[in-house]
KENUGU-445140 format. One record per atom (N, C-alpha, C): residue in three letters; z, x, y. Coordinates in steps of 0.001 Angstrom, whole numbers, plus 524288, in hexadecimal, padded with zeros to 5 digits. Each point is the difference from the previous one (the first is absolute). Layout:
ALAZXY
...
//
This chain:
MET795C07D2067DFA3
MET7FFCD802D7804F5
MET7FD638054E7FF44
THR7FD30801AA803FA
THR7FDD38053C7FFFE
THR8044D803E080186
ILE7FEDA8050C7FF75
ILE803EA803F980161
ILE801797FFBD805CC
PRO7FC317FFB98039F
PRO8017E7FF928058B
PRO803407FB2680123
GLN7FE9B7FBA57FD91
GLN802FD7FB35800D7
GLN8058E800897FDF3
SER80088802827FB7F
SER80533800C97FDC1
SER8035C803758037D
LEU7FDA980439801E7
LEU802EA8039B8035B
LEU801AB7FD5880512
LEU7FC717FCFA80246
LEU801427FD53804E5
LEU804487FBF07FF25
ALA7FF837FCF57FBDB
ALA803DB7FBED7FEEF
ALA8055F802517FEFC
PHE80027804397FCF6
PHE805098026E7FED8
PHE802528027B804E8
THR7FCC1802718032B
THR801EF8026E804D4
THR802A87FBFA8037A
ILE7FDA57FB6480068
ILE802497FBDC8033B
ILE805187FE087FD99
ALA7FFE77FEF77FADF
ALA804B07FE017FD65
ALA80477803F08003C
ALA7FED1804F07FED9
ALA804048041380023
ALA801F3800E980589
GLY7FC947FF57803DB
GLY80196800AB8056F
GLY804157FBFF8019D
PHE7FF0B7FB127FE84
PHE803DD7FBF380134
PHE805268010D7FD30
LEU7FF9F801D27FB2E
LEU804BD801407FD0C
LEU802F38047C80298
THR7FD2B803DA801EC
THR80274804A58024F
THR8031B7FEB1804E3
ILE7FDE07FCA980357
ILE802977FEE2804F9
ILE804127FBAE7FF95
THR800747FD977FB69
THR804057FC077FF50
THR8055F8029C7FFF4
PRO803907FE4480369
PRO805308028780035
PRO802CC7FFBA7FABE
GLY802718044B7FE8F
GLY802C4800347FB0C
GLY8034F804DB7FFA8
LEU8013C801817FB42
LEU8036B8047B7FF0E
LEU7FDC38050580244
ASP7FAFA8010D7FF14
ASP7FD99804CA801F0
ASP8002E8004F805F2
THR7FEEB7FB8980288
THR8001D7FFD9805B7
THR8056E8014C8020C
ALA803FF7FDAF7FD9D
ALA805638010E801A7
ALA80160805BD7FF49
LEU7FE678022D7FB90
LEU801238057C7FEE0
LEU7FD828039D8040A
ILE7FAFF7FF248012C
ILE7FD2E8036F8039E
ILE801F47FF668058F
LEU800E67FB2C801B3
LEU801D47FF258055A
LEU8055180281800E6
ARG803907FF577FC57
ARG8052C802458009E
ARG7FFB7805F07FFFF
THR7FCED802277FC70
THR7FF8A805B37FFBB
THR7FD8680232804F1
ALA7FBE77FD6F801E5
ALA7FD65801DB804BF
ALA803967FFBC804B9
ALA8030D7FBC88005D
ALA803537FF3D80491
ALA8048B803CA80022
VAL80246801217FB71
VAL804C48031D7FFD8
VAL7FF018059F7FE54
GLU7FC8B800BF7FC36
GLU7FF198053A7FDDA
GLU7FB94802ED802B7
GLY7FC467FD0A8023C
GLY7FB878027F80279
GLY7FAF47FEF57FD08
PRO7FB8F800D88029A
PRO7FAF27FEA77FDBD
PRO7FE98803187FB1D
ARG8016A804FB7FFD3
ARG7FE7C8033D7FB82
ARG8024E7FDE57FAF5
ARG805027FEBC80024
ARG8027E7FE027FB43
ARG7FDFD7FA8A7FEA3
ALA7FEC17FCE4803F8
ALA7FDDC7FACC7FEFB
ALA7FABA8005F7FD41
ILE7FCB680392801CA
ILE7FAEC800A47FD88
ILE80094802057FA70
LEU803B7803997FF23
LEU800EA801EF7FAB6
LEU801A37FB937FC62
ALA803747FC9B801E2
ALA801927FB7E7FCDD
ALA7FB537FC697FF0B
GLY7FCB97FF4980408
GLY7FB587FCC67FF63
GLY7FC2E802387FC11
VAL7FF618052B80009
VAL7FC95802857FC22
VAL802297FF147FA87
GLY8052E800337FF76
GLY802607FEEF7FAEC
GLY7FED87FA807FE23
VAL800767FC3880384
VAL7FEC27FA937FEA9
VAL7FA567FF827FE3A
CYS7FC848026C802EA
CYS7FA6C7FF9C7FEC6
CYS7FEAA802C87FAE3
CYS8029B804517FEE7
CYS7FF32802967FAF0
CYS801DF7FC857FB93
GLY804207FCFF800FE
GLY801B87FC397FC24
GLY7FBCC7FBF77FEE1
CYS7FD427FE4980416
CYS7FBAA7FC477FF3E
CYS7FBBD802697FCA2
LEU7FED0804FD800F3
LEU7FC04802A97FCDE
LEU8019E8003B7FA42
LEU804E58012B7FF06
LEU801D98004D7FA9B
LEU7FFF37FAAC7FD6B
TRP801647FBEF802E8
TRP7FFBC7FABC7FDC9
TRP7FA607FE787FEDB
GLY7FC6B8017980374
GLY7FA817FEDA7FF08
GLY7FE03802AB7FB21
LEU80182804E87FF44
LEU7FE72802DF7FB54
LEU802747FD967FB25
ALA805027FE9380071
ALA802AB7FD9C7FB8C
ALA7FD6E7FAD87FE77
ALA7FE8D7FCE9803EA
ALA7FD7E7FB017FEDA
ALA7FABC800D17FD59
SER7FD3C804228018F
SER7FAD0800F17FDCA
SER80036801C17FA53
VAL8043D8027C7FE6C
VAL8005B801E97FA97
VAL803487FC6B7FC8F
GLY801D77FBAD8022B
GLY802AF7FC267FCC9
GLY805E37FFEB80077
LEU8024E803CE802B6
LEU805A97FFFD80078
LEU801E47FB6E80350
GLY7FCEC7FEB1803F2
GLY801677FB8380338
GLY7FFCE7FAFA7FCE4
ALA7FC207FF9D7FC7F
ALA7FFA97FB5F7FCAD
ALA804B17FFAD7FC5D
LEU801C48047E7FE18
LEU804A0800207FCB1
LEU804C07FE12802F9
LEU8007D801AB804E5
LEU8045B7FE498033B
LEU7FFCF7FA24800DE
ALA7FB4E7FDF8800E8
ALA7FF737FA6F800F4
ALA801147FCCA7FB1D
ALA7FEDB8023E7FB6F
ALA800887FD117FB1E
ALA8054D800AC7FD75
SER802A280467800F5
SER804E58012C7FD53
SER804A97FE7B80360
GLN802F47FC327FE2A
GLN804A97FE55802D8
GLN8040D8045A80031
LEU8007A802FB7FBCE
LEU803CE8043A7FFCC
LEU7FEB380446803F0
ALA7FAFF8019C80034
ALA7FE6A80414803A5
ALA800BB7FE31805A1
TYR7FE8E7FB2C80107
TYR800847FDE78054B
TYR805BC7FFBE80195
THR803537FE1B7FC78
THR8058E7FF728012E
THR8028B8054F800EB
ALA7FE95803DB7FCC7
ALA802438053880092
ALA7FE8B8026780543
LEU7FB037FFB380169
LEU7FE4A8023A804F5
LEU802587FD0080490
ARG800787FAE47FF5C
ARG802557FCC980416
ARG805AE8017E800E8
ALA802DE800F67FBCA
ALA805838016580074
ALA800A780544802BF
VAL7FCD9803D57FE70
VAL8004D8052A8027A
VAL7FE877FFA4805C0
GLY7FBD37FD3280124
GLY7FE4A7FF6C80567
GLY8040A7FD3E8035B
ALA8026B7FBE87FDDC
ALA803FB7FD1E802EC
ALA804AD8037C80137
CYS801C4802FB7FC2A
CYS804708038B800D2
CYS7FEBD804118042D
TYR7FB448020B7FFD9
TYR7FE69803FD803CA
TYR7FFF47FDC58058C
LEU7FDB67FB5E800AD
LEU7FFAA7FDA18052B
LEU805667FE8B80212
ILE803487FDD87FCA2
ILE805477FE8C801AE
ILE80322804D980168
PHE7FF4B804347FD0A
PHE8029E804F38012A
PHE7FE778020180568
LEU7FAE88000E80119
LEU7FE34801D080523
LEU8020C7FC7580456
GLY7FFDA7FAE77FF0E
GLY801DB7FC4E803EA
GLY805C2800A680132
LEU80332800B57FBFA
LEU8059E800B4800C7
LEU8012680507802EF
LYS7FD06804227FEF4
LYS800CF804F0802CC
LYS7FF1F7FF3C805D9
LEU7FC1A7FCD980154
LEU7FF037FF028058D
LEU8043F7FC9A8025B
LEU801A27FBF37FD32
LEU803EF7FC748021A
LEU80549802B1800B8
LEU8012A803C77FCAD
LEU8050E8029E80027
LEU8001B8049D803BC
ARG7FB7E8018080230
ARG7FFEB80455803B4
ARG802487FE328052D
LYS803858031280228
LYS8026A7FE8C804F7
LYS80254804D880291
GLY801CF7FF41804B8
GLY802AB8043C802CD
GLY7FC82804A7800DC
ARG80228804A27FF06
ARG7FD3C804EB80112
ARG7FB308008F7FC97
GLN800607FDFF7FB28
GLN7FB788007B7FC85
GLN7FB727FCDA80200
ALA800FE7FB408020C
ALA7FBD27FC9B801D1
ALA7FDA8801D880517
THR8032B8029780347
THR7FE058019B80514
THR7FDEA8058780006
GLY800A9802B87FBB6
GLY7FDC4805357FFAB
GLY8031180426802C9
THR805357FF24800C0
THR8031D803DE802B7
THR8036C8031A7FC54
GLY7FF5C7FF287FAFA
GLY8032D802CC7FC2D
GLY7FDE98056B7FF08
ASP802B7802C77FC82
ASP7FE898055D7FED4
ASP7FACB800657FD3A
ALA7FE697FBCF7FD7A
ALA7FB218002E7FD04
ALA7FB3F7FF7380372
GLY800C17FF0680507
GLY7FB947FF8F80384
GLY7FE657FA5E800B6
PRO7FB927FEF980298
PRO7FE3A7FAC880122
PRO7FF3C7FCDD7FB11
PRO8002B7FAC580088
PRO7FF727FCC87FB66
PRO7FA91800647FDD0
SER7FF947FF467FB04
SER7FAEE8000B7FD76
SER7FFA37FB757FC55
ALA7FB917FF477FD91
ALA7FF0A7FB617FCDA
ALA8041C7FF4D7FBD3
PHE802C87FB8180043
PHE803A47FE657FBEF
PHE80433804147FF0B
GLY801C58028980438
GLY8047D803687FFA1
GLY7FECE8059D7FEC0
ALA7FB218017A7FF1A
ALA7FEC1805717FECA
ALA7FFFD80331804FB
ALA8019D804D47FFCA
ALA7FFFD8036380495
ALA7FA758016A8016F
VAL7FF248010580507
VAL7FABC80127801B9
VAL7FDFB8051C7FDC1
SER80386803367FE06
SER7FE50804EA7FDC1
SER7FDDC7FF597FA7F
ALA800637FB327FDE8
ALA7FE147FF117FABC
ALA7FA2A8010D7FFC1
SER7FE36801297FB43
SER7FA7B801287FF4A
SER7FCA37FB5A80191
PRO7FB88800F980298
PRO7FC757FBAF80154
PRO7FE647FCE27FB36
LEU80037802827FB68
LEU7FE857FD4E7FB3B
LEU803717FB447FEF8
SER804DD8001C80205
SER803A37FBB67FEE9
SER7FE207FAE580263
TRP7FD8A8003C8049A
TRP7FE017FB3F80269
TRP7FB317FE037FD1D
PHE7FCCF803857FE25
PHE7FB7B7FE817FCD2
PHE801CA7FD597FAF8
VAL803D08025A7FD66
VAL801FD7FDD47FB18
VAL802737FAA8800EA
ARG802B27FF6380461
ARG802737FAFB8012E
ARG7FBE57FBB680077
GLY7FBC280114802C8
GLY7FBD77FC2C8006F
GLY7FD637FEF17FAC9
LEU7FF2F804327FCFE
LEU7FD797FF727FAE3
LEU803467FC9D7FC5A
LEU80514801177FFAE
LEU8035E7FD0F7FC7B
LEU800987FA51801B7
THR8003B7FF2B80521
THR800667FAAA801F3
THR7FB617FCC07FE27
ASN7FB73802627FFBE
ASN7FB527FD417FE38
ASN7FFCF7FF937FA13
LEU800DB8044D7FD47
LEU7FF6B8000B7FA53
LEU804187FCBB7FD36
LEU804A97FF7F80245
LEU804287FD147FD77
LEU7FFEC7FA368015C
ASN7FBC97FE5280273
ASN7FF527FA6D80119
ASN7FC157FDC57FC18
PRO801C67FD387FBF8
PRO7FC5D7FE177FC00
PRO7FC057FC218020B
LYS8014E7FD6D80452
LYS7FC4B7FC3A8022F
LYS7FB02802AD801DE
VAL80075804F2801A9
VAL7FB54802DF80196
VAL7FC71800D97FB4B
GLY802538016B7FB96
GLY7FCE8800C17FB42
GLY7FD577FB067FE3D
VAL802E27FBAF8001E
VAL7FDB67FAF87FE72
VAL7FBB77FE6E803D5
PHE800D78011780502
PHE7FBFD7FEDA803EA
PHE7FAF7802E87FECB
TYR8007E804FD7FEBD
TYR7FB578031E7FEF4
TYR7FD217FE257FB1F
VAL802E67FEC37FBF5
VAL7FD637FE8F7FB20
VAL7FD857FA9D80058
THR801E37FCB080397
THR7FDB27FAD3800A1
THR7FBCB7FFDB8043A
LEU800868035480403
LEU7FC487FFCF80455
LEU7FB2A803517FF1A
LEU800C4804D47FE32
LEU7FB97803967FF91
LEU7FB7B7FDE77FCB6
PRO800FC7FD9B7FB6D
PRO7FB987FE2F7FCD7
PRO7FC7E7FC16802D1
GLN802257FD2F803C9
GLN7FCDD7FC26802D1
GLN7FBEE8028980387
PHE800A58050380136
PHE7FC75802A880396
PHE7FCBE804337FD4F
ILE80006800097FAD4
ILE7FCEE803DF7FD22
ILE7FAF07FD797FE1B
PRO7FB8F801918022B
PRO7FAFA7FDAE7FE7A
PRO7FE5E801D27FA91
PRO7FC9A7FD2A7FD82
PRO7FE2B8018F7FACA
PRO7FCCA8050780033
GLY8006C8030C7FBCA
GLY7FCC8804AB7FF7F
GLY8023E804EF80256
VAL804CE7FFBE80209
VAL80256804B880242
VAL8045B801F27FC6A
SER8018F804DD800C2
SER804508022F7FD06
SER805197FD83801D2
LEU802DD7FDA87FC69
LEU804D77FD5780163
LEU803E5803B780288
THR800C08048B7FD92
THR803D7803B28020D
THR7FE688021A80554
SER7FB23801C080073
SER7FE2E80254804ED
SER8001C7FC1780472
PHE7FE3A7FB3D7FEF8
PHE7FFC57FC268042B
PHE8057A7FE228017A
SER803887FFA47FC2C
SER805637FE7A8012B
SER8029B8040F80376
VAL7FF2C804FC7FEC7
VAL802338042F80333
VAL7FDA17FFEC80578
LEU7FAEE7FED58005D
LEU7FD707FF968051A
LEU802867FBB380343
LEU800FD7FB867FD98
LEU802857FBB3802D2
LEU8058480181801A9
ALA802C9802AB7FC8A
ALA80547801C58015E
ALA7FFD7803DD8048C
CYS7FC00803548001A
CYS7FF5E803B380459
CYS7FF147FD2680520
ILE7FCF97FBCD7FFD3
ILE7FF187FCDE804B7
ILE805227FDB8801EC
HIS802FC7FDD67FC59
HIS805187FDC780167
HIS803A08042F8023F
ALA8001F804917FD93
ALA803508043F801DB
ALA7FE5A801DA8056B
THR7FADE8005A800ED
THR7FE0B801A68051E
THR8018D7FC1F80435
GLU7FF827FB027FECE
GLU801AC7FC06803C1
GLU805DB800688010E
GLY802F3801477FBE3
GLY8059C800A4800B3
GLY8014A80478803A7
ILE7FD688046B7FF4F
ILE800F48048680366
ILE7FEB87FEAA805AB
VAL7FBA37FD5D800CD
VAL7FE7C7FE7980555
VAL8041E7FC6480264
TRP801C07FC317FCFC
TRP803D37FC3E801FA
TRP8053E8029E80115
PHE801A58036C7FC83
PHE804F4802B7800D2
PHE7FFB080392804C0
SER7FB6C80242800EE
SER7FF4980347804A2
SER8006C7FCC4804F6
VAL7FDC67FB487FFD4
VAL8005C7FC7680485
VAL805AD7FE8980106
LEU802DD7FEB07FBDD
LEU805827FEA88009F
LEU8031E8049080232
THR7FED7804A37FE0F
THR802CA804A8801CF
THR7FEE68010B805BF
LEU7FB0E7FFB080191
LEU7FE97800E180576
LEU8025F7FBDE80391
ALA800A67FB3D7FDF8
ALA802297FBC98032E
ALA805A68010280187
THR802B7803427FCFD
THR80576801258014D
THR8009280477803EB
ARG7FBD3802F2800F5
ARG8006C804A680350
ARG801BB7FEC68059D
PRO7FDB07FC06802A2
PRO801AB7FEF580563
PRO805BF7FE7E80065
LEU802387FE097FBBF
LEU8056D7FE4C8000D
LEU80398803F57FD5D
GLY7FDF6804BD7FF1F
GLY802D7803DE7FCF1
GLY8058780104801EA
ARG800AB800DD8051B
ARG805348014880205
ARG803BC7FB687FF5B
TRP7FE177FB4D8012D
TRP8034A7FB547FF7C
TRP8016C7FEFF7FA4C
LEU7FC4B800D57FC77
LEU800EB7FEF07FA7E
LEU80400803BB7FD97
LYS800E18047480281
LYS803B8803C97FDDC
LYS805807FF528022F
ARG800DA7FBFC80335
ARG805447FEF0801D3
ARG803647FE5E7FB5E
PRO804F1801BA7FFE3
PRO8035E7FEDA7FB82
PRO800387FA467FE83
ARG800977FC96803DE
ARG8006C7FA767FEB1
ARG7FAE17FDE87FDC4
VAL7FBA6801D28021D
VAL7FAEA7FE437FE04
VAL7FF1F802047FA74
VAL80178805007FF24
VAL7FF7C802487FAC6
VAL8032A7FCE07FC11
GLN804CB7FE9980176
GLN803517FD087FC79
GLN7FDAD7FAA17FEE3
THR7FDBD7FD9780402
THR7FD827FAE87FF3B
THR7FB53800707FC54
LEU7FCD980417800CA
LEU7FB86800DB7FC8F
LEU801C88010B7FA6A
ASP804268030F7FF64
ASP80209801157FAC7
ASP801AC7FAF77FD51
ARG802D77FCBE802D9
ARG801E87FB237FDB4
ARG7FB7F7FC527FEA6
ALA7FC357FFAF80389
ALA7FB957FC857FF00
ALA7FCDA801DB7FB49
THR7FEDE8051C7FFDA
THR7FCF0802197FBA7
THR803127FFB57FAEA
GLY805148012F80040
GLY803437FF9A7FB5D
GLY8001A7FA7F7FDD4
THR8004C7FC3180380
THR7FFF77FA8B7FE4E
THR7FAD77FE987FD65
VAL7FBB4801EA8023D
VAL7FADD7FEFF7FDAC
VAL7FF9E802657FA92
LEU801BC804E17FF80
LEU7FFBA802A27FAF0
LEU8034B7FD327FBE7
ILE804C27FE7D8017A
ILE803587FD307FC55
ILE7FDA07FAB67FEAA
GLY7FDA97FD7C803E6
GLY7FD7C7FAF77FEFF
GLY7FB998007A7FC0B
PHE7FCC78040980093
PHE7FBCE800CD7FC33
PHE8023C801577FAA4
GLY80434803187FFF2
GLY8026C801597FB09
GLY8022B7FB3A7FD40
LEU802B17FCA5802E6
LEU802207FB3A7FDB2
LEU7FBA87FC4B7FE44
ALA7FBAB80006802EF
ALA7FB927FCBB7FE6C
ALA7FDEC801B47FAAD
LEU7FFF58051C7FF0E
LEU7FE65801F47FAE5
LEU803F67FE867FBC8
VAL80513800358015A
VAL8040E7FEB17FC2E
VAL7FF7A7FA5F7FE2D
PHE7FF0E7FC80803A7
PHE7FFEE7FA6B7FEB6
PHE7FA8A7FDE77FEF1
ASP7FC328037D80011
ASP7FAA37FE637FED3
ASP7FF927FE717FA45
ARG7FDE87FB7E7FF0E
ARG7FF577FE2B7FAA3
ARG7FA487FF8E7FE7A
GLU7FCA080186803AE
GLU7FA677FF977FEDA
GLU7FDF9805587FE9B
GLN7FC1A800187FCA2
GLN7FD7D804F17FE7B
GLN7FA707FFF9801E8
//
């Protein structure tokens, strides 16, 4: 493939991957609906920065190490599973004044954090959700080489592809965030918030358990 062909093919493939419903979609939709667009975008930027780091890691061989080493994969899988299950349980256990935002800590925020928390916390949450998922690393190390044409710098072109994926992610997360705006008042009703918390918590725990019982590398 030529460079333009590689870029076009990867853009299409990454685009389909980006819009496929999954953990990131659940995270952004819940944050946008309950916490507001600013925090949702911060979480989305964190997710996309995770993609950039995975792309860089794959280009320098760390992704290949993850794909080849059962110990490294298992360790990252265990940490990622614990993190996702922890976040999911926090959402499932939120109720009453904490869930409706009428407590002393102010309105509800992502996964139980007070709205006064640093904006960096939402960015870090998105970043960790991405980085602690070993399947993302394996995806990058197996997919990126298929779109790298001969004669180009492996590291530079891998980072370029990761940037394309990250840009598509930001665009998609922005669309999801804007889609919640017309329903903003309804989405902040206590019962709706609790339903969103339970649904998102279930998704997070489901992904965490999937990592626990995953036997494929």
